[in-house]
C-alpha atoms as one frame of an Amber mdcrd trajectory, in Angstrom:
protein
  -0.294   0.126   0.298   2.857   2.307   0.924   4.311   1.622  -2.461   1.571
   2.252  -4.119   0.939   5.400  -2.557   4.375   6.896  -3.337   3.921   5.961
  -7.189   0.379   8.073  -6.869   2.365  10.947  -5.506   4.880  10.938  -8.060
   2.399  10.745 -10.649   0.544  13.798  -9.303   2.893  16.348  -7.739   0.358
  19.329  -9.169  -2.487  17.572  -7.039  -0.192  17.145  -4.063   0.546  20.594
  -4.546  -2.834  21.548  -4.623  -3.857  19.763  -1.885  -0.982  20.907   0.426
  -1.432  24.692  -0.518  -5.069  24.569   0.887  -3.879  22.807   3.948  -1.410
  25.705   4.380  -4.511  28.541   3.932  -6.522  27.084   6.448  -4.221  25.913
   9.450  -2.482  29.561   8.433  -6.029  31.592   9.253  -6.794  29.274  12.665
  -2.905  29.995  13.682  -3.243  33.978  13.192  -6.122  34.378  15.027  -4.250
  34.455  18.428  -1.034  36.015  17.225  -2.724  38.740  15.306  -5.272  39.415
  18.863  -1.680  39.341  20.807  -0.481  41.869  18.580  -3.549  44.156  18.220
  -4.344  44.167  21.762  -0.072  45.100  22.323  -0.275  47.832  20.196  -3.515
  49.352  21.570  -2.125  50.046  24.790   1.214  50.905  23.294  -0.571  53.491
  21.517  -2.105  55.180  24.394   1.030  54.862  26.341   3.418  56.690  24.179
  -0.245  59.390  23.714   0.417  60.359  27.136   3.885  62.222  25.963   7.049
  62.813  27.534   5.496  64.714  30.804   3.004  61.527  31.850   5.269  58.901
  31.670   6.226  58.729  35.271   4.124  57.614  38.422   4.985  59.785  41.731
   4.290  59.120  44.975   4.541  62.408  46.556   4.355  63.738  50.563   5.059
  66.897  52.923   7.961  66.739  55.163   6.735  65.511  58.311   4.426  62.910
  57.122   4.974  59.430  58.517   6.523  58.345  55.680   9.981  58.321  54.140
  11.253  57.853  50.671  13.217  54.477  51.925   9.655  53.488  52.838   7.339
  53.859  49.933  10.743  52.308  47.738   9.730  49.528  49.835   6.023  49.380
  49.757   5.434  49.647  46.039   4.538  46.447  44.532   6.430  45.167  42.501
   3.938  44.513  39.765   4.766  48.428  39.517   8.437  47.881  39.347   7.668
  45.901  36.522   7.072  48.206  34.157   9.403  51.212  36.015  12.378  52.070
  35.727  14.297  52.807  38.783  13.138  55.073  41.151  14.305  59.136  40.821
  13.873  61.154  44.326  13.398  64.901  44.316  12.618  67.101  46.741  10.677
  71.099  45.813   9.529  73.702  48.076   8.100  77.097  46.819   9.829  80.406
  47.570   9.737  84.290  46.759  12.335  86.397  44.916  11.060  89.514  46.573
  13.759  91.956  44.594  11.859  90.643  41.396   8.628  89.918  42.758   8.916
  86.459  41.387   7.661  83.106  42.445   9.906  80.351  42.133  10.231  76.552
  42.639  12.980  75.428  44.852  13.661  71.996  43.365  16.427  69.227  44.433
  16.810  65.966  41.991  19.197  62.598  42.228  21.125  63.064  38.917  19.417
  65.934  38.398  22.445  67.584  36.789  22.889  64.741  34.172  19.328  66.078
  32.798  20.427  69.757  32.087  22.959  71.839  30.131  24.887  73.089  32.239
  25.448  76.678  29.923  27.598  78.817  32.402  28.970  78.032  35.891  28.863
  74.966  37.567  25.448  72.516  39.319  25.122  73.530  42.969  26.903  71.223
  45.348  26.574  73.008  48.867  23.622  74.244  51.073  22.020  77.110  49.618
  23.105  77.112  46.279  21.300  77.517  43.214  21.265  77.379  39.229  18.507
  79.378  37.531  17.361  79.141  33.926  18.827  80.977  30.799  15.096  81.653
  29.721  15.005  83.352  33.090  18.134  85.265  33.179  17.291  86.707  29.127
  13.887  87.298  30.407  14.066  89.337  33.202  17.574  89.465  34.931  20.284
  90.186  32.912  22.307  91.797  32.785  22.466  92.974  36.396  22.817  89.230
  37.699  26.356  87.785  38.313  27.672  84.327  39.332  28.237  83.698  42.682
  25.658  86.651  43.372  23.931  86.431  46.435  20.032  86.479  46.511  17.263
  86.890  49.262  14.354  85.187  49.062  11.701  84.218  51.315   9.945  80.596
  51.900   6.050  80.958  51.010   5.631  77.020  50.997   3.350  76.375  54.004
   0.694  78.831  53.390  -1.035  77.782  56.444   2.255  79.813  58.668   1.829
  83.450  59.510   4.813  85.175  56.950   6.779  85.676  59.747   7.684  81.806
  60.448   8.425  81.663  57.053  12.448  81.015  56.695  13.864  84.352  54.856
  17.711  83.395  53.401  20.643  83.870  50.958  21.360  81.692  47.767  24.468
  81.907  46.150  24.128  81.972  42.274  26.361  79.111  40.728  25.111  78.406
  37.077  22.737  79.017  34.272  21.152  75.732  32.942  18.533  74.890  29.457
  16.655  71.583  29.463  14.633  69.813  26.947  11.012  70.588  27.409  10.099
  66.940  26.594  12.556  64.996  29.312  10.583  62.215  31.133  13.037  62.445
  34.342  11.368  65.866  35.466   7.628  63.983  35.595   6.456  66.722  33.022
   7.845  69.681  34.638   9.647  72.264  31.838  12.341  73.116  34.239  13.867
  75.602  32.105  10.624  77.185  31.095  10.009  80.905  32.383   6.580  81.783
  32.809   6.265  85.213  34.209   6.366  86.281  37.729   4.437  83.080  38.494
   2.240  82.477  42.132   2.433  79.484  44.499   0.324  77.734  42.641   2.230
  77.917  39.425   5.686  79.314  40.283   7.056  80.899  37.406  10.354  79.201
  37.140  12.191  76.724  38.563  15.804  76.974  40.375  17.693  73.562  41.289
  19.662  73.017  43.866  21.525  70.216  46.226  20.347  67.780  48.720  21.703
  70.000  51.562  19.852  73.018  51.065  16.549  71.047  52.407  18.650  69.762
  55.595  18.010  71.514  58.442  14.426  70.779  60.898  10.775  73.237  59.710
  10.757  76.515  61.353   8.823  76.949  64.658   9.781  80.738  66.071   9.209
  83.634  64.236  11.822  85.462  61.962  12.626  88.710  62.986  11.622  90.974
  59.649  14.929  91.527  57.962  17.154  88.800  59.255  18.009  85.576  58.220
  17.035  82.573  59.388  19.437  80.278  61.380  21.318  77.643  59.160  20.362
  75.211  61.188  16.366  75.649  59.838  14.698  74.439  56.898  12.428  75.640
  54.545   8.415  75.496  55.064   6.044  73.223  52.879   8.738  70.679  51.963
   7.390  68.094  49.978   9.182  64.872  48.522   8.812  62.738  45.637   9.909
  59.260  44.648   8.839  59.038  40.587   9.106  55.996  38.886   9.053  56.164
  34.851   7.310  53.958  33.548   9.017  51.811  30.726   7.136  51.607  27.514
   8.520  48.977  25.890   7.589  46.981  29.188   3.508  48.368  29.471   1.399
  45.195  27.828  -2.020  43.831  27.692  -1.116  41.979  30.783   1.515  44.045
  32.524  -0.967  46.685  32.170  -3.818  45.385  34.109  -1.242  43.994  36.878
   0.602  46.971  37.308  -2.885  48.738  37.627  -3.677  46.392  40.520  -0.623
  46.829  41.804  -0.928  50.550  42.247  -4.054  49.912  43.682  -2.280  47.562
  46.183   0.349  50.265  46.556  -1.935  53.348  47.566  -3.693  51.458  49.893
  -0.165  50.389  51.706   0.716  54.210  51.549  -2.403  55.425  53.033  -3.653
  59.249  52.985  -0.257  60.434  53.620   0.980  60.178  50.236  -0.590  61.357
  47.053  -0.119  59.368  43.622  -0.238  60.745  40.033  -0.109  57.626  37.327
  -1.240  57.372  34.031  -1.752  53.734  33.791  -4.846  53.778  34.784  -6.230
  55.783  32.366  -4.651  54.392  29.700  -5.776  51.303  31.279  -9.866  52.427
  31.248  -8.828  53.996  27.237  -8.301  50.296  25.712 -10.355  47.909  28.223
 -13.027  48.301  25.696 -10.647  47.771  22.911  -8.981  44.906  24.407 -12.327
  43.199  24.885 -13.479  43.937  21.391 -10.192  42.305  19.916 -10.968  39.269
  21.218 -14.218  39.685  20.133 -13.757  40.991  16.014 -10.909  39.198  15.094
 -12.595  35.004  15.348 -15.583  36.275  13.697 -13.751  37.917  11.134 -10.864
  35.049   9.999 -13.980  32.871  10.470 -15.107  34.318   7.583 -11.938  33.489
   5.357 -12.362  30.012   7.194 -15.676  29.239   5.720 -14.491  30.089   2.415
 -11.509  27.814   2.353 -13.455  25.160   4.134 -15.320  24.958   0.933 -12.454
  25.402  -0.894 -11.520  21.967   0.929 -14.292  20.111   0.039 -14.180  21.054
  -3.323 -10.465  19.914  -3.523 -10.832  16.439  -1.529 -13.988  15.526  -3.452
 -11.654  16.274  -6.522  -9.029  14.247  -5.469 -11.351  11.606  -4.729 -13.101
  11.847  -7.855  -9.249  11.874  -9.921  -8.681   8.409  -8.107 -12.029   7.044
  -8.549 -10.392   4.327 -10.851  -7.746   3.568  -8.416 -10.581   3.192  -5.823
 -12.198   0.409  -8.440  -8.900  -1.413  -8.833  -8.172  -1.854  -5.163 -11.798
  -3.243  -4.401 -11.154  -5.464  -7.368  -8.097  -7.141  -5.249 -10.454  -7.213
  -2.339  -9.743  -4.431  -0.283 -12.701  -2.985   1.210 -13.693   0.765   1.693
 -10.940   1.249   4.348  -8.176   0.200   2.144  -8.857   2.828   0.095  -8.905
   5.686   2.423  -5.640   4.070   3.676  -4.158   4.339   0.270  -5.194   7.915
  -0.458  -4.185   9.422   3.466  -0.306   7.274   2.527  -1.169   9.049  -0.754
  -1.612  12.394   0.807  -0.176  12.637   4.215   3.181  14.295   3.260   0.816
  17.163   1.798  -1.233  17.398   4.779   2.021  17.493   7.117   3.884  19.895
   4.912   0.310  22.130   4.784   0.425  21.922   8.483   3.725  23.035   9.308
   3.757  25.967   6.193   0.726  27.324   7.451   1.666  27.887  10.924   4.897
  29.630   9.600   2.783  31.747   7.220   0.890  32.804   9.935   3.732  33.933
  12.214   5.089  36.023   8.858   1.789  37.529   8.230   1.475  38.817  12.477
   5.410  39.904  11.303   4.262  41.595   8.371   1.294  43.158  10.122   3.073
  44.357  12.988   5.457  46.167  10.887   3.165  47.845   8.369   0.469  49.419
  10.205   0.527  48.761  13.445   2.301  51.074  16.390   4.669  50.021  18.804
   6.862  47.518  18.687   5.684  44.333  19.864   7.830  41.422  19.609   7.765
  37.981  18.081   6.846  35.579  20.958   6.033  31.266  20.705   2.230  31.576
  21.251   0.793  28.140  22.199  -2.656  29.128  21.679  -1.642  28.934  17.821
  -0.449  26.059  18.051  -3.554  24.398  19.212  -5.454  26.533  16.725  -3.456
  24.895  14.362  -3.714  21.600  15.582  -7.548  21.723  15.803  -7.707  22.841
  12.139  -5.429  20.325  10.737  -7.677  17.658  12.200 -10.486  19.348  10.853
  -9.194  19.395   7.406  -8.191  15.430   8.018 -11.508  15.169   8.974 -13.250
  16.428   6.341 -10.721  15.160   3.758 -11.423  11.505   5.529 -15.389  12.137
   4.679 -15.006  12.452   1.324 -13.047   9.946   0.554 -15.191   7.399   2.482
 -18.242   8.590   0.441 -15.980   8.055  -2.957 -14.981   4.738  -1.541 -18.329
   3.200  -0.543 -19.417   3.314  -3.811 -20.038   0.057  -6.001 -17.153  -0.985
  -8.374 -19.146   0.265 -11.598 -20.102   2.851  -9.905 -16.709   3.953  -9.758
 -15.224   2.801 -13.413 -17.833   5.378 -14.696 -15.597   8.228 -16.350 -17.342
  11.082 -13.916 -20.312  11.019 -11.723 -23.645  10.822 -12.234 -25.246  14.144
 -13.350 -28.109  15.113 -10.745 -30.529  17.199 -13.378 -33.806  19.484 -12.563
 -34.607  21.535  -9.204 -32.981  18.939  -6.312 -32.106  20.216  -2.673 -29.678
  17.435  -0.970 -30.149  17.507   2.616 -26.461  19.104   3.532 -27.573  21.905
   1.176 -31.227  22.259   2.778 -29.112  22.185   6.735 -26.740  24.818   5.521
 -30.188  27.013   4.209 -31.739  26.619   7.235 -28.732  27.686   9.280 -28.163
  30.564   6.825 -31.664  32.095   7.153 -31.957  31.441  10.785 -28.997  33.735
  11.423 -29.966  36.685   8.654 -33.764  36.187  10.198 -31.806  36.696  13.799
 -29.891  39.349  12.377 -32.755  41.416  10.827 -34.778  41.295  14.134 -31.928
  42.549  16.249 -31.380  39.099  18.149 -27.869  39.117  17.063 -25.505  41.988
  18.138 -21.979  43.247  17.957 -18.923  41.104  16.854 -21.410  37.730  15.686
 -23.197  40.175  13.770 -19.682  40.174  11.062 -20.233  36.640  10.300 -23.950
  37.317   9.018 -22.644  38.762   5.310 -21.489  35.272   5.069 -24.579  33.376
   6.138 -26.878  35.696   3.276 -24.085  35.444   0.815 -24.109  31.494   1.458
 -28.109  31.648   1.723 -27.981  33.443  -1.445 -25.476  31.217  -3.482 -27.301
  27.929  -1.764 -30.684  29.119  -4.023 -28.559  29.743  -7.057 -27.234  26.437
  -7.134 -30.643  24.905  -6.373 -31.609  26.740  -9.361 -28.844  26.751 -11.880
 -29.387  23.588 -13.749 -32.872  24.380 -14.481 -32.023  27.987 -14.916 -29.078
  26.837 -17.619 -31.703  23.953 -19.252 -34.015  26.606 -20.054 -31.622  29.417
 -20.815 -30.223  27.022 -23.536 -33.258  26.208 -25.024 -33.798  30.133 -25.217
 -30.516  31.193 -26.768 -30.691  27.877 -29.794 -34.175  29.110 -30.184 -32.514
  33.050 -31.056 -29.579  30.742 -33.224 -26.939  32.340 -30.542 -25.218  28.762
 -30.659 -22.021  29.808 -29.000 -23.860  31.281 -26.056 -26.186  28.288 -25.854
 -23.139  25.792 -26.113 -21.162  27.722 -22.851 -24.280  27.551 -20.789 -24.720
  23.807 -21.759 -21.049  23.146 -21.148 -21.570  25.334 -17.927 -24.325  23.156
 -16.444 -22.174  19.854 -17.157 -18.986  20.680 -15.163 -18.696  19.178 -11.890
 -18.119  21.490  -9.087 -19.889  24.497 -11.215 -22.154  25.123  -8.133 -19.235
  25.169  -5.543 -17.192  27.661  -7.986 -20.976  29.914  -7.904 -21.292  29.640
  -4.503 -17.870  30.727  -3.445 -17.479  33.837  -6.314 -20.742  34.532  -4.619
 -19.830  34.935  -0.960 -16.265  35.965  -1.287 -17.589  39.179  -4.078 -20.192
  39.928  -1.477 -17.825  40.155   1.189 -14.703  42.523  -0.465 -17.687  44.402
  -1.988 -19.353  44.968   1.967 -15.678  44.990   3.450 -14.633  48.617   1.253
 -18.022  49.706   1.781 -17.443  49.741   5.650 -13.775  50.718   5.376 -15.054
  53.888   3.526 -17.826  54.251   5.763 -16.353  53.920   9.024 -13.274  56.516
   7.547 -16.124  58.687   6.961 -17.546  58.566  10.240 -14.314  58.656  11.680
 -13.400  62.032  10.161 -16.864  63.666  11.214 -16.791  62.483  14.317 -13.530
  64.552  14.332 -14.983  67.482  12.917 -18.078  67.041  15.342 -15.182  67.049
  18.335 -13.096  70.031  17.026 -14.949  72.228  14.953 -12.095  72.809  12.854
  -8.831  71.520  11.678  -7.424  72.710  15.083  -8.383  73.972  18.774  -6.331
  75.775  20.832  -7.685  76.281  24.585  -6.445  79.584  26.420  -6.006  78.393
  30.150  -6.583  80.988  32.656  -3.705  81.434  35.467  -3.494  84.348  38.046
  -4.290  86.927  36.111  -7.312  88.749  35.309  -8.143  88.165  31.284 -11.817
  88.115  29.722 -13.299  87.628  26.380 -12.157  90.789  24.556  -8.339  89.842
  25.838  -8.931  87.164  23.760 -10.012  89.083  20.326  -7.075  90.949  21.113
  -4.596  88.205  21.060  -6.207  86.688  17.755  -5.860  90.248  16.328  -2.486
  90.593  17.041  -1.688  87.675  14.635  -4.167  87.792  12.252  -6.594  90.984
  12.163  -8.384  89.258   9.278  -9.122  86.210  10.730  -8.543  84.054   7.901
  -6.478  81.594  10.304  -8.186  82.115  13.309 -11.672  82.863  15.327 -12.071
  83.537  18.962 -14.719  81.644  20.803 -15.935  81.908  24.355 -17.981  79.362
  26.163 -19.989  79.544  29.730 -19.999  76.196  30.736 -23.439  75.028  32.042
 -23.646  74.691  35.806 -25.367  71.132  35.905 -25.714  67.498  33.948 -28.904
  68.624  32.091 -28.314  72.466  32.074 -27.972  74.116  28.418 -24.101  75.832
  27.923 -23.546  78.680  25.486 -20.993  79.245  23.189 -20.021  82.239  21.641
 -18.601  82.586  17.747 -18.060  85.098  15.528 -20.275  83.265  12.478 -18.441
  84.957   9.687 -15.797  83.367  10.728 -16.474  79.509  11.458 -18.815  79.928
   7.914 -15.231  80.223   6.231 -12.869  77.884   8.680 -15.508  75.815  10.555
 -15.636  71.597  10.042 -18.528  70.933   7.938 -16.934  66.859   7.555 -20.293
  64.573   7.888 -22.782  67.343   8.245 -26.127  66.556   5.647 -26.568  70.188
   5.644 -24.541  73.301   6.166 -25.228  75.143   9.375 -26.974  78.466   9.158
 -24.284  80.382  10.339 -25.540  83.918   8.209 -28.672  83.175  10.717 -26.293
  84.779  13.811 -24.670  87.466  11.737 -27.495  89.434  13.181 -27.362  88.994
  16.871 -30.382  90.105  17.981 -31.062  92.008  21.259 -28.797  91.765  24.179
 -32.104  90.658  26.308 -32.853  87.850  23.735 -30.329  87.224  21.713 -29.736
  84.731  18.438 -28.915  81.035  18.767 -28.552  77.891  16.734 -29.445  74.369
  18.469 -28.123  71.100  18.134 -30.888  68.981  17.084 -29.871  66.072  18.820
 -29.794  67.082  22.571 -31.935  70.921  22.049 -35.335  70.098  21.675 -36.089
  73.219  20.496 -38.147  74.287  17.550 -37.161  77.513  15.523 -38.490  80.945
  17.068 -39.108  79.105  21.012 -37.048  80.338  23.396 -34.487  78.483  25.612
 -32.858  79.348  28.949 -28.867  79.096  29.547 -26.092  81.272  31.326 -25.559
  84.897  30.329 -22.361  86.987  30.981 -24.281  88.889  33.278 -23.831  86.118
  35.367 -27.261  84.899  35.252 -29.732  82.608  33.263 -31.337  84.373  30.539
 -33.447  83.510  27.597 -32.267  83.081  24.012 -34.260  82.718  21.122 -33.627
  79.778  18.475 -32.974  81.151  14.734 -31.606  78.037  13.493 -29.924  74.647
  14.159 -28.719  71.606  13.091 -28.607  67.986  13.613 -25.115  68.727  15.657
 -23.090  71.681  15.167 -19.094  71.340  15.026 -17.182  72.190  18.380 -19.873
  72.984  20.393 -20.711  70.005  22.517 -24.233  68.160  24.303 -26.743  70.887
  25.187 -24.763  73.800  23.609 -26.675  76.309  22.155 -24.346  78.869  19.605
 -24.670  82.737  20.172 -22.884  85.818  18.207 -19.784  86.111  20.592 -20.415
  90.229  20.191 -23.990  89.996  21.414 -22.384  87.652  24.185 -19.799  89.598
  25.105 -22.271  92.915  25.563 -24.074  91.356  28.107 -21.265  91.384  31.275
 -17.744  90.405  32.350 -18.582  87.173  33.865 -15.365  85.773  35.182 -16.520
  82.200  36.769 -17.666  79.274  34.809 -16.029  80.816  31.789 -13.524  78.968
  29.149 -12.043  80.471  26.661 -10.073  78.860  22.883  -9.367  79.553  19.467
 -10.954  77.637  16.487  -7.744  77.580  13.739  -7.946  76.674  10.066  -4.450
  75.478   9.955  -2.370  72.891  12.144   0.761  74.334  10.899   3.128  74.370
  14.316   4.901  77.723  13.874   1.167  79.432  13.539   0.114  77.966  16.544
   3.184  78.306  18.313   2.855  82.105  17.152  -0.840  82.219  18.541   0.304
  80.872  21.976   2.827  83.032  22.799  -0.207  85.756  21.678  -2.249  84.339
  24.276   0.439  84.406  26.674   1.213  87.928  26.420  -2.119  88.506  26.707
  -2.662  87.532  29.872  -3.353  84.024  29.772  -1.003  81.497  31.263  -0.962
  78.818  28.476  -1.976  77.276  25.467  -3.520  74.023  25.062  -3.471  72.740
  21.680  -5.442  69.744  20.051  -5.778  69.423  16.620  -7.585  67.192  14.028
  -5.226  64.923  13.205  -4.297  63.821  17.005  -8.234  63.301  17.463  -8.509
  61.391  14.388  -5.231  58.996  14.951  -7.143  58.070  17.924  -9.968  57.179
  16.402  -8.295  55.181  14.039  -6.238  53.524  16.209  -9.039  51.369  17.721
  -9.876  47.765  17.560 -12.950  48.703  14.774 -10.971  50.847  12.671  -8.144
  48.267  12.401 -10.204  45.255  11.829 -12.172  47.150   9.438  -8.926  47.019
   7.272  -7.972  43.875   7.982 -11.368  42.602   6.521 -10.793  44.150   3.365
  -7.564  41.780   3.468  -9.130  39.093   4.464 -11.755  39.380   1.320  -9.160
  39.827  -0.781  -7.690  36.650   0.401 -10.884  35.150   0.347 -11.284  35.963
  -3.518  -8.351  34.187  -4.315  -9.556  31.451  -2.697 -12.491  31.433  -5.248
 -10.451  31.940  -8.072  -8.704  28.800  -6.765 -12.694  27.371  -7.095 -12.729
  28.404 -10.624  -9.523  26.621 -11.555 -10.014  23.197  -9.902 -13.834  23.153
 -11.951 -10.709  23.715 -15.655  -9.167  21.184 -14.177 -11.244  18.990 -12.929
 -13.539  18.893 -16.533 -10.366  18.526 -18.678 -10.745  15.376 -19.694 -14.647
  15.747 -19.861 -14.149  19.073 -21.928 -11.594  17.180 -24.480 -14.148  14.575
 -25.239 -16.870  16.796 -25.256 -15.144  19.138 -27.992 -13.977  15.850 -29.794
 -17.561  14.753 -30.268 -18.679  18.665 -31.258 -16.079  18.624 -33.832 -17.202
  15.556 -35.039 -20.539  16.742 -35.218 -19.559  19.625 -37.470 -19.004  22.320
 -35.093 -16.489  24.709 -35.990 -13.091  25.227 -34.245 -13.877  29.176 -33.810
 -17.226  28.845 -32.312 -15.786  26.163 -29.485 -13.627  28.786 -28.589 -15.576
  31.319 -27.859 -17.920  28.786 -26.199 -14.904  28.002 -24.393 -14.073  31.760
 -23.376 -17.724  32.410 -22.611 -18.370  29.372 -20.192 -15.638  30.737 -17.746
 -16.473  34.713 -18.418 -19.965  33.518 -17.400 -18.675  31.609 -14.678 -16.892
  34.121 -13.343 -19.397  37.193 -14.150 -21.988  35.270 -12.331 -20.959  34.706
  -9.268 -19.225  38.306  -8.872 -22.096  40.018 -10.417 -24.650  38.402  -7.724
 -21.936  38.864  -4.859 -22.080  42.451  -5.513 -25.827  42.774  -5.485 -26.010
  40.788  -2.135 -23.566  43.769  -0.891 -25.994  46.444   0.000 -28.462  43.872
   1.472 -25.716  42.953   3.588 -24.806  46.343   4.542 -28.825  47.319   5.604
 -28.969  44.183   7.170 -26.036  44.215   9.457 -25.311  48.334   9.524 -27.757
  49.093  12.478 -26.301  46.508  14.954 -21.655  46.015  13.905 -19.565  47.261
  16.508 -18.143  50.519  14.506 -16.780  52.505  17.608 -15.031  51.419  20.726
 -16.790  53.955  22.684 -19.809  55.010  20.473 -19.782  58.946  19.946 -22.899
  61.399  21.952 -23.279  63.510  18.710 -25.412  61.534  15.670 -22.531  61.562
  13.171 -22.706  57.416  12.638 -23.885  56.290   9.707 -24.486  52.728   8.566
 -25.629  52.230   5.354 -24.109  51.451   2.138 -21.038  53.605   1.289 -22.147
  53.515  -2.519 -18.986  55.093  -3.963 -16.467  52.854  -2.936 -18.694  50.047
  -3.065 -19.560  50.472  -6.426 -15.672  51.145  -7.486 -14.650  47.918  -5.521
 -17.538  45.962  -7.111 -17.111  46.856 -10.779 -13.299  46.776 -10.208 -13.621
  43.086  -9.134 -16.556  42.297 -11.719 -14.295  43.674 -14.401 -11.134  41.576
 -12.651 -12.884  38.059 -12.739 -14.055  38.298 -16.128 -10.831  39.206 -17.556
  -9.825  36.270 -15.464 -12.434  34.285 -16.223 -11.960  35.019 -19.811  -8.077
  34.164 -20.243  -8.685  30.930 -18.382 -11.127  29.934 -21.290  -8.723  31.380
 -23.737  -6.141  29.370 -22.059  -7.867  26.537 -22.477  -9.539  26.935 -25.894
  -6.154  26.828 -27.197  -4.731  23.948 -25.714  -7.656  21.938 -26.942  -6.764
  23.582 -30.197  -3.052  22.067 -30.169  -3.854  18.796 -28.581  -6.378  18.419
 -31.416  -3.931  19.495 -34.479  -1.314  16.868 -32.487  -4.039  14.222 -33.153
  -5.061  14.704 -36.523  -1.337  14.983 -37.724
């Protein structure tokens, strides 16, 4: 038996290769699921961790000097799960002091190894008590040239606001150096120690002076200090805060280590009690990624299941074909006394090497695909790792392949010898549905009905398009034989011999129904995947526009100074008088979650630079040009949260520090840049009412994301009295929405669908290969009957063109129905938006383009395959007659 199997294997290398490739693809799909799940999960965590920025990549434990804690005790109490994702701790000590000579509030700070993270431009680092380094920015802004190295500065401690002023120490500090430092150095835990922000305040010092650890030595002040006298050297500062910072090692933060670290943070906080304040970003990362991490485990298996189902259909077709071409050998074995089991053993011995090779190659292919995905479009640097779940998945699918193959061969081996000796199996005519087909149709129908009734939602809905396309394919397969017979009669009646012959040949070939079904399913999947990808991109763009309202938003942060709406307008006018790039906006925030907020804008500016992506119609900014009377200003309302018709009056806060009435003159489903329960008014009318200070925020809508222009705006805002400016661009916001499980799954679905189309093409080629001998006999008989070679060539080309067109056109037409069926229940977002920006229908532009391209491609492939077969048949005929 082994020798027979070896001889059979050598004579059929192409068939063995076909079986190897099929097994390889099936195993690769199953093994890729755990690998891609791991990569997606790790990439999600890496993206959110990197998005924190250098300023937030540190876990800080901060406590007040005198508490029942020490830096050593904190280090001992930090949980090992936290230390697993962080580097060595950084100890630092700070207090706040005033420099009366310049009326400046500064932060006095010491950090272990801090001198290694600054650049000394003059002098040296402090090494002794009461020595300091000042920043080059402060020196150039307010001190230069009156300050020299070695000069002594008289300062006053204000670190403890609970002390009487006379208890705060007064000391002499010696300037020994000048430094600069990088703004994004994570060593300083979010501080830009070299920056100068004006005079500052106790809550926000204007500058940082670096000193030695000895400066903080001594006991806290307990007796009043005579005015004008320096404090005794053995007295330290009041309000000293000690900090132990753990820099986060981004490459050590993964899905599992993140969850463990968050649990470790809770345990550490519990051990430290209330004496220490904890500042850490990992809990935020965990909260932001928890939904995505769960969705990855739900989406990917169902997504790859689509391709797995298509490949299983191909496996059945390949196994049936391999069994069919060995029917003669099976008959000979049964004549020699071997039963059905002997036939199966021969086939197993023949194809066992192909099965083993395909399984191993499939596992290797899964790792290669995972590596390619991680390197091409996933953020972060996730390294390849051995995954036992992937091994078990590959083994399970390899076993399934063996079971399907055994089933197909067992059905062939059980047939009588006379049936096996026939040149081809008996064809079934007419409308006839087999029991397996009826069962599959029932399963598909149940899935479609469950989705239509909203009983099936979430990630499982991804399988519904396959079920719908499968149901359509089963119906088409059942009707194919009678429809082909009717069409042949119809074409012959109209003397279309070539077309009639093509349809007749198509109806006679084994595997045609399977090939058409595969083409229908894969064409529907690819068309739908392209539509969903484009629709998802449109939704994310619309949500980005809804969040920001323009290309970028600059939020002006109020500090200790007094600013108002006119200050904001003056800052914008100073750099952009015509408001071509920037326009100011002032918002009065709501006092309760159910009350309204008011956003004051310049409507003419937003009509030019405001975002409008995703809106079915433009926001009626012109209705706000006339702001209305100050007693009842005109307003635009977002219909999704404000149920107020045009002409009605809504209550909202005013700049007079009291609620007032606003007359609604128009609205939109949502207004980009305005949040929930936020009405939009004319800024000029809004500011005429009063100069309210509480619950007011300031922002600038920007038409550009140019960093230089935004930096100019930030400088103008600081000059106008604002403490700082926070910039948020549409690129940053869109990147966050693109780096989600749902967005990545939509991209991967196109790849999966394209691979399924390749599997369908293999199925078409298999039809041609399996029917080669039968086609040769048919063409010989037709030539004997007087049919011309030209007509036979046209019929052969038309046969495969019709085969590919039939499947691709029906599949493409099924895609819009699948989009309508699944759109409302599928996962579009990790965190759904509040505003009504999500559209779920078929994206006709991208979907139609994809369908047309696919139909054309498959038609060309089918026609090319038909021409190749026709030429091969012609050459064979010429050799026979020569």
